[in-house]
N, C-alpha and C positions, 0 to 999 in steps of 0.2 A: 093368767096375766091379770094384773090389777085393772079395775075399770078405768082409772086415770090413764094408765099406759095405753089401753085400747083407744081411748079418746084421742090420744096424741098420734096414733097411727092413722094415716089418711089413705094409704094405699097398700095393696098387697099384690105380690106377683109370684109367679112360679120360678123356680130354678131347676132346670132339667139336666139330669145326668143320665147318659145312656151307657149301660154296661154291655159291651160287645165282647163276650167271652170273659174268662176269669181275670185276665190281666190287661184288658183294654177298655178304658173308660174315656168317654168324651163328655165334657161339660162346658159351662160358659167360659171358663178361663182358657181352656185349650182352643175353643172356637174363636174367642177374641184374639188370641195370639195368632192364629191362622189368618184372621182378617187383617191384622196389622202387618203380617208378612206380605200379604197380597198388596196392601196399600203402600208399604215402605220399600219392598224389595230387598229386605235385609232382616236377618234374624236378630242382630244386635239392636237395630233401630226399632224393631217390633217389640223386643224385650223392654227397651227403654220406654216405649209408648204405653206399655201396660204395667210398668214399675217392677220389672224383674231383671235379674242378671242375665247376661248372655248364656252363662252355663246352665241356669235353670231353664231358660227357653230352649236351648239345644237339647237338654235332657227330656223335656216334654215332647219335643218333635221326634226324638229318637224313639221314645215309648210308642208314639202313634205309628211311626214308620214300621217298627217291629210288630206291633199289635195287628196292623192291617196286612202285614206281609208284603207290603210295597210302599213306596214313598208317598207321603202326603205333602211333603216339601222337597223340592229339588234344588240343588245348587245351580247357580248360573255361572258359567265360565266368565272369568274376569277379562276385561279389556283394558282400555285406557283408564276407565273410571273404577276398575276393580270388579270383583265378583259380587255375588249377591245370592238371593234365594227367591224362589217363587213357588206357588202352590202347583202341585201336579194336578192332572185332571181329577184324580181321586180326592185330593185335598179340596179342590173347588166344589166337587159334588158333596163332600162331607159338610162343608160350611152351609151350602144351600139346603141340604136335607135337614140338617140340625135346626136351622132357622125356620124352615117350614114346619117341622115338628113343634118347635117352640110356639109359633103363631097359632097352630091348631090347638095345642094344649091350653094356651092362654084364653082363646076364644071359648073353648069348652068349659074351662074353669071359672070364667068371669062371674057368672051368677053366684057360684059358691063362695068365691073370694069376697064378693060384695056383701054376702050374708054374714061372713065372718067379721066384717068391719061394722055392721049395723048395730046400733045400741040394743041391748037386751029388750025383748018385748016387741020390737019392730019387725015387720015382715015385708 
């Protein structure tokens, strides 16, 4: 990276992706989608909140449900206001554990990330 480009960068952060088996990956996008489902109670509203189509959001949820062998998102039976979606206990745990891993990794990596951003010759 050119020195000028490095000077323009003021922060660095980690992006964590966890591979759980060959076909099951969890990263920041899926976790954010799960958080938005918990917040909005709807797959379509969660998709809109993160800028993705309902179909894409549903496909990601289906991948996670299949990959874990049990639902991370459950349908809520509709009533007068219609149905929706909520995180299963596994989904809630998945978000909490992912965010805990993310915080621990960021804390451990902070001095190294700072060093990457310091001008050459500084310690």
